[in-house]
C-alpha positions as CSV (number, residue, x, y, z in Angstrom):
1,M,-6.0,1.7,9.2
2,R,-3.0,4.5,8.3
3,Q,-1.5,5.3,11.3
4,Q,-0.4,9.0,12.4
5,L,3.1,9.9,13.9
6,F,2.9,12.9,16.2
7,D,6.4,13.9,16.3
8,V,7.3,14.1,12.2
9,D,5.5,16.6,10.5
10,V,4.4,15.1,7.4
11,E,2.9,18.6,5.3
12,G,6.0,20.2,6.0
13,L,7.6,16.7,4.2
14,I,5.3,16.5,1.3
15,R,6.6,20.4,1.0
16,Q,10.6,20.0,1.1
17,I,9.9,17.1,-1.7
18,H,12.5,17.7,-4.5
19,P,10.9,19.5,-7.1
20,K,11.6,16.3,-9.8
21,Y,9.8,14.0,-7.7
22,R,6.9,16.1,-6.8
23,A,4.9,14.9,-10.2
24,V,4.5,11.7,-8.5
25,W,2.3,13.6,-5.4
26,E,0.8,15.8,-7.4
27,G,-3.2,14.4,-7.6
28,L,-2.9,12.5,-4.9
29,A,-5.7,11.7,-2.0
30,P,-3.9,13.9,0.8
31,E,-4.2,10.5,2.5
32,D,-1.7,9.0,0.5
33,Q,0.7,12.0,-0.7
34,R,1.0,11.1,3.4
35,A,1.7,7.8,2.6
36,L,3.7,8.0,0.4
37,A,6.0,10.4,1.9
38,L,5.6,9.1,5.0
39,Y,7.3,5.5,4.0
40,F,9.7,7.3,1.1
41,L,11.1,9.9,2.4
42,P,13.7,10.2,5.3
43,H,11.9,12.0,8.8
44,R,14.5,13.5,10.3
45,S,17.2,15.0,7.3
46,A,18.7,18.6,8.0
47,K,18.1,19.5,3.9
48,D,15.6,21.7,4.0
49,V,15.1,19.9,-0.1
50,L,14.2,16.1,0.3
51,E,14.7,13.0,-2.1
52,P,13.1,9.2,-1.8
53,K,15.7,7.2,0.2
54,R,14.5,6.6,3.5
55,P,13.4,2.6,2.6
56,R,15.6,-0.4,3.7
57,V,15.5,-3.1,0.4
58,I,11.4,-2.2,-1.1
59,K,12.9,1.1,-2.9
60,W,11.9,3.8,-5.2
61,Y,12.4,2.2,-8.6
62,C,14.2,4.8,-10.2
63,P,15.9,7.3,-7.9
64,F,18.2,8.8,-11.0
65,A,16.3,9.6,-12.7
66,A,13.5,13.5,-12.3
67,Q,9.6,12.3,-13.2
68,C,9.8,14.9,-16.4
69,D,12.2,12.3,-17.7
70,F,11.3,9.1,-16.4
71,P,7.4,9.3,-15.6
72,S,8.2,5.6,-14.2
73,G,5.2,7.0,-10.8
74,H,5.5,5.2,-7.6
75,R,6.3,1.5,-7.6
76,Y,9.0,-0.3,-6.1
77,C,12.3,-1.9,-6.6
78,I,14.0,-5.2,-4.9
79,N,17.8,-6.4,-5.8
80,V,18.0,-8.5,-3.7
81,F,21.3,-9.2,-4.3
82,T,24.4,-6.7,-4.9
83,G,27.1,-6.7,-7.6
84,C,25.8,-9.8,-10.6
85,A,27.5,-13.1,-11.3
86,H,26.5,-12.9,-15.5
87,H,28.7,-10.0,-15.7
88,C,27.4,-9.2,-19.6
89,E,29.5,-6.7,-21.4
90,Y,26.6,-4.3,-21.7
91,C,25.0,-4.2,-18.7
92,Y,24.0,-0.5,-17.4
93,A,24.2,-1.4,-13.3
94,Q,28.3,-1.5,-13.9
95,A,27.9,2.1,-13.8
96,Y,27.5,1.5,-10.4
97,E,27.3,-1.6,-9.0
98,P,30.3,-3.3,-7.0
99,D,32.3,-6.9,-9.5
100,E,31.6,-9.3,-7.3
101,A,28.3,-10.7,-6.4
102,A,27.4,-10.5,-2.8
103,P,23.9,-11.3,-0.9
104,K,22.9,-8.4,1.6
105,S,24.0,-8.2,5.1
106,N,20.4,-8.3,7.4
107,F,18.4,-8.7,3.9
108,E,14.8,-10.5,5.8
109,R,15.2,-8.2,8.9
110,L,15.1,-5.3,6.4
111,L,12.9,-6.0,4.0
112,L,10.2,-7.2,6.7
113,K,10.7,-3.9,8.5
114,D,9.7,-2.2,4.9
115,L,7.1,-4.4,4.9
116,D,6.2,-3.3,8.4
117,D,6.2,0.2,7.1
118,L,4.2,-0.3,4.3
119,E,1.4,-1.4,6.1
120,R,1.2,0.6,9.2
121,W,0.9,3.7,6.8
122,D,-1.5,2.2,4.6
123,V,0.5,2.4,1.6
124,P,-1.3,2.7,-1.8
125,P,-0.6,-0.7,-3.8
126,A,1.9,-0.3,-6.4
127,P,4.2,-2.2,-9.2
128,V,7.3,-4.2,-7.2
129,H,10.0,-4.8,-9.8
130,L,12.6,-7.5,-8.8
131,S,15.5,-6.5,-10.0
132,N,16.7,-3.9,-12.1
133,S,20.8,-3.7,-11.4
134,T,21.3,-7.8,-10.4
135,D,20.0,-11.1,-11.8
136,P,17.2,-12.6,-8.7
137,F,17.6,-16.2,-10.1
138,Q,21.5,-16.2,-10.4
139,P,23.3,-19.0,-8.8
140,L,23.4,-17.1,-4.9
141,E,19.8,-17.5,-5.4
142,A,19.9,-21.2,-4.8
143,T,22.2,-20.4,-1.2
144,A,20.4,-17.6,-0.5
145,G,17.0,-17.8,-1.5
146,H,16.8,-14.6,-0.9
147,T,14.2,-14.2,-4.1
148,R,12.1,-16.4,-2.6
149,L,11.8,-14.8,0.6
150,A,10.7,-11.8,-1.5
151,L,7.9,-13.2,-2.9
152,T,6.3,-15.5,-0.3
153,E,6.5,-12.2,1.8
154,I,4.6,-10.1,-0.9
155,L,2.8,-12.5,-1.7
156,R,2.0,-12.6,2.0
157,H,1.5,-9.2,1.7
158,R,-0.5,-8.8,-1.9
159,Y,-2.6,-6.0,-1.5
160,R,0.6,-3.5,-1.4
161,F,1.4,-4.6,-4.9
162,T,-0.3,-4.6,-7.7
163,T,2.3,-6.3,-10.7
164,V,4.8,-8.3,-9.5
165,T,7.5,-8.7,-12.2
166,I,11.0,-10.8,-12.5
167,L,14.0,-9.6,-14.7
168,T,16.5,-12.9,-15.2
169,K,18.5,-14.6,-18.0
170,N,17.8,-17.7,-15.9
171,P,14.8,-19.2,-16.0
172,L,15.8,-23.0,-15.4
173,L,17.1,-21.6,-12.0
174,P,13.0,-21.5,-10.2
175,V,11.7,-24.1,-12.4
176,R,14.0,-27.1,-11.3
177,R,13.9,-25.6,-7.5
178,G,10.2,-24.9,-7.2
179,Y,8.9,-21.9,-7.3
180,L,6.4,-22.0,-9.8
181,D,3.6,-23.2,-7.0
182,L,4.2,-19.8,-6.0
183,F,4.7,-18.1,-9.4
184,Q,0.7,-19.1,-9.8
185,A,-0.3,-17.5,-6.4
186,L,1.1,-14.6,-6.8
187,G,-0.6,-13.9,-10.7
188,T,-3.9,-13.3,-9.0
189,L,-4.7,-10.0,-7.0
190,P,-7.0,-11.0,-3.9
191,E,-10.6,-10.0,-4.4
192,D,-10.8,-7.3,-1.6
193,H,-7.8,-6.1,-3.4
194,P,-9.0,-2.1,-4.7
195,R,-7.4,-2.5,-7.9
196,H,-8.6,-6.4,-8.7
197,A,-11.8,-5.5,-10.9
198,E,-9.5,-3.8,-12.9
199,F,-7.1,-6.5,-13.5
200,A,-9.6,-9.2,-14.1
201,A,-11.5,-7.6,-16.4
202,R,-8.1,-6.6,-18.8
203,A,-7.4,-9.7,-17.9
204,Q,-4.0,-8.7,-16.9
205,P,-2.2,-10.9,-15.1
206,G,-0.4,-9.9,-12.1
207,F,2.9,-11.8,-12.1
208,V,4.8,-11.6,-15.3
209,I,8.4,-13.0,-15.7
210,E,10.7,-11.2,-18.3
211,V,13.7,-13.8,-19.6
212,S,16.4,-11.5,-21.8
213,L,17.6,-13.6,-24.3
214,A,19.5,-11.1,-27.1
215,F,21.0,-13.9,-28.8
216,W,19.9,-16.8,-30.9
217,R,23.7,-18.6,-31.1
218,E,25.7,-19.7,-28.3
219,D,29.4,-18.3,-29.5
220,A,27.3,-14.4,-29.5
221,R,26.1,-15.9,-26.5
222,Q,29.9,-16.5,-25.2
223,H,31.2,-13.3,-25.9
224,Y,28.4,-11.0,-24.8
225,D,27.0,-12.8,-21.8
226,P,29.9,-14.8,-20.8
227,G,28.7,-15.8,-17.2
228,A,24.7,-16.2,-18.2
229,P,23.5,-19.5,-18.4
230,P,23.8,-21.4,-22.1
231,L,21.0,-20.7,-24.3
232,D,19.6,-24.0,-24.2
233,E,19.2,-23.3,-20.7
234,R,17.3,-20.1,-21.1
235,I,15.0,-21.7,-23.8
236,E,14.4,-25.3,-21.9
237,G,12.6,-22.9,-18.8
238,L,11.5,-20.6,-21.1
239,R,9.2,-23.3,-22.6
240,A,8.8,-24.5,-19.0
241,L,7.3,-21.9,-17.5
242,H,5.1,-21.5,-20.5
243,A,4.2,-24.7,-19.6
244,H,2.9,-24.3,-16.3
245,G,1.0,-21.0,-18.2
246,I,3.5,-18.1,-16.5
247,P,3.3,-15.3,-17.9
248,L,5.6,-14.2,-20.0
249,V,7.6,-11.3,-21.6
250,L,10.6,-11.8,-24.1
251,R,13.7,-9.7,-23.3
252,I,15.1,-8.7,-27.2
253,D,17.5,-6.5,-25.3
254,P,19.9,-5.0,-26.3
255,L,20.2,-4.8,-29.8
256,F,23.3,-4.4,-31.4
257,P,25.0,-3.5,-35.0
258,R,24.9,-5.8,-37.7
259,S,26.9,-6.0,-40.7
260,P,26.8,-4.2,-43.7
261,L,27.6,-1.3,-40.5
262,P,26.2,2.1,-41.9
263,T,29.9,3.6,-41.9
264,R,31.4,5.1,-45.8
265,P,32.7,3.1,-46.5
266,P,30.8,0.0,-45.3
267,A,32.2,-1.7,-42.4
268,S,32.0,-5.2,-41.0
269,L,31.9,-5.5,-37.3
270,A,35.0,-8.5,-38.4
271,D,36.8,-5.5,-39.4
272,F,36.9,-4.5,-35.5
273,D,37.5,-7.6,-34.3
274,L,34.1,-8.7,-33.5
275,P,32.5,-11.4,-34.0
276,E,28.5,-11.0,-35.4
277,A,25.9,-10.4,-32.3
278,Q,23.0,-10.4,-34.4
279,T,21.9,-11.2,-37.6
280,L,18.6,-11.0,-39.3
281,D,18.1,-14.4,-39.3
282,D,18.7,-14.4,-35.5
283,L,16.2,-12.2,-34.4
284,E,13.6,-13.5,-37.0
285,R,14.1,-16.5,-34.8
286,L,13.5,-14.6,-31.4
287,A,10.9,-13.4,-33.1
288,A,9.1,-17.0,-33.6
289,L,10.1,-18.2,-30.8
290,A,8.3,-15.0,-28.8
291,K,5.4,-15.6,-30.6
292,D,5.7,-19.6,-30.1
293,L,6.0,-19.2,-26.8
294,H,2.8,-16.7,-27.0
295,A,4.8,-13.7,-24.7
296,R,2.6,-11.1,-23.9
297,H,5.0,-8.8,-25.9
298,V,9.5,-8.6,-26.3
299,V,11.0,-5.6,-24.6
300,Y,14.1,-3.9,-27.0
301,S,17.1,-1.0,-26.2
302,P,20.1,-0.2,-28.8
303,V,22.9,-0.9,-26.7
304,K,24.6,1.3,-24.7
305,I,28.2,1.2,-23.9
306,V,28.7,1.8,-20.3
307,Q,31.1,3.5,-18.6
308,P,32.0,1.6,-15.6
309,R,32.2,2.4,-12.0
310,G,36.2,3.5,-11.3
311,G,37.3,0.8,-14.8
312,Q,37.5,1.0,-17.8
313,L,35.3,-0.5,-20.8
314,S,36.5,-4.0,-21.5
315,P,38.3,-4.4,-24.7
316,T,35.8,-5.3,-26.4
317,M,33.3,-2.8,-25.3
318,Q,35.7,-1.1,-26.3
319,A,36.1,-2.2,-29.8
320,L,31.8,-1.5,-29.5
321,R,32.7,2.2,-29.2
322,R,35.0,2.5,-32.1
323,V,32.0,1.1,-34.0
324,Y,29.4,3.6,-32.8
325,E,32.4,6.6,-33.7
326,A,32.7,5.1,-37.1
327,C,28.5,5.1,-37.9
328,A,28.2,8.4,-36.5
329,R,30.6,10.1,-38.1
330,P,30.6,13.1,-38.8
331,A,29.1,13.1,-36.0
332,K,30.0,11.9,-32.5
333,P,28.5,9.4,-30.6
334,V,26.1,11.0,-28.0
335,F,26.8,10.6,-24.4
336,R,23.9,10.8,-21.4
337,G,23.9,9.2,-17.8
338,G,27.1,7.6,-17.9
339,S,27.1,5.5,-21.9
340,W,28.0,6.2,-24.8
341,R,24.6,5.9,-27.1
342,L,24.6,6.2,-30.9
343,P,23.1,9.4,-32.8
344,D,19.1,8.3,-32.5
345,A,18.2,8.4,-36.1
346,I,21.1,5.6,-36.7
347,A,20.1,3.6,-34.0
348,R,16.6,3.6,-35.5
349,A,17.0,3.3,-39.0
350,H,19.9,0.4,-39.1
351,I,19.1,-1.0,-35.7
352,I,15.5,-0.3,-34.2
353,Q,13.4,-0.1,-37.0
354,P,14.5,-4.1,-39.1
355,F,13.9,-5.3,-35.6
356,L,10.3,-3.2,-35.7
357,D,9.7,-5.0,-38.9
358,I,10.6,-8.7,-38.3
359,C,8.3,-8.1,-35.1
360,R,5.1,-7.0,-37.0
361,R,5.4,-9.7,-39.6
362,Y,5.4,-11.8,-36.5
363,D,2.2,-10.2,-35.0
364,M,4.6,-9.7,-32.0
365,P,3.8,-6.3,-30.0
366,A,7.8,-4.4,-29.1
367,K,8.2,-2.0,-26.8
368,Y,11.2,-0.1,-26.3
369,C,12.1,-0.4,-22.4
370,K,11.7,2.1,-21.2
371,H,8.1,2.1,-22.1
372,N,7.7,-1.3,-20.9
373,L,8.3,-0.5,-17.5
374,I,6.4,2.6,-17.1
375,E,2.8,0.8,-18.6
376,T,3.3,-1.9,-15.6
377,P,0.5,-1.6,-14.9
């Protein structure tokens, strides 16, 4: 049952919502509009325009993007740690996350408060993602256990969530540490869940693990994913999850330029002191693996060169930026959202289309990362 806060002007909160988020409230039933306002918006802010900042741990998925550009809608993200031990060269979270990984202070207390608020105001169910800015199964999980705690509490409050999505580069950790029963329990919505019939009719799983595996060769992994688990461990984890019936998505993400580069005259990555990240043969093998694992689909996006928070580009990313400059001439790489990107036409012709052709040959659906997110029910 929804609770009314008599000392909060909820209608006033709704009128003050920042225009870039207003689309999420439009079209909802009045009681759902009120529930979302009470959960996401600060109750006593002196500002004239309000943004969704109030929750402690179970947060608005993307607080930076306007809904017209990134129509994620009402969905949650739980970042169980700050920072990430993997230190992947291309990670977009470098733009805002600290360098070192650490557990969040008072994580359990804050998580339980957010769950209590979801229940108190009867917030309608929505997808939840763990995590967009930190790997939930990095080595910290073995001691802190924040991901296990979050998933256990989500299961206790399963009515408040639709799809539960895990994004990781370490699928073997939960297999070895006994998370499989928890994963399986999260996979089916309760019969009294408002979207149970819809999910059942579509054979839509309530729990999915997305595993990042952008490389097929260990030398490429060591160069671009220096702190992440070795490829053989990731593949072992993937196969174990598949054997236990856990729905999988393979993220062959990001996609890198490959030799010969679309430069004039043609050049190779070696000319820029970079190892080959992904040959077409590598991508073939990754697509074949996805097919063998019965992955629901694969996810892709071209690699971005992210400006780190308060720091300089690494030597690897400086070299990749020079690659982008050479490929884009006489134009320049596009700087948007804190990162450099290849012009769209070059990225599609050189990086994306050959990958999509491979996926088509393997009858493997491929989703751009943004679409993968916003299409998760």
